[in-house]
Each structure stands twice: as C-alpha cells, then as structure tokens.
C-alpha positions, 0 to 999 in steps of 0.5 A: 395486223393480227398478232398473238401474245404467248403465255410469257407475254411476248407478241408474235405477228401473223405471218401472212394474210392470204385473204382480207375482205370486209370483216373476214381476215385469214392469216397464217399463225406462226409456227411453233406457237404452243400453249394459251395464246391471246389474239389481237387485231388492229385495223384502219377504219376511216383513217383511224387505227382501231385495236380489238382483242379476243376476250378469251385465250386460245389453247 
C-alpha cells in the first residue's frame, strides 16, 4: 500500500498499482493533492508487514 499524508495531517491512499515487480512500485497519485505531501509505503515481506516513509516531503 502506498499512501500520502497531506499538510493537514490526513492520509490518502494511492488509487491504483499498474506495475509492481521486485523493488519497483508504480502507483496512481489521487487527483487534487496539492502542497507538501509525505509518502509512506507498506509491504509484506516474509509474512510480516513493513512500513517505510520517504524522509522528505514532496512539493
């Protein structure tokens, strides 16, 4: 799962995932997102959920 945190603190989940292979994930960014966005990715590795966040907000 890929999700974006808006500047007001709410989270929005990516709309679709047309390509996922290995460490490459392509997702659709929901329309209407503006300003600084934080990015968080959650994946399943060997049966465990792992979450990582991009260290800088996107503008």
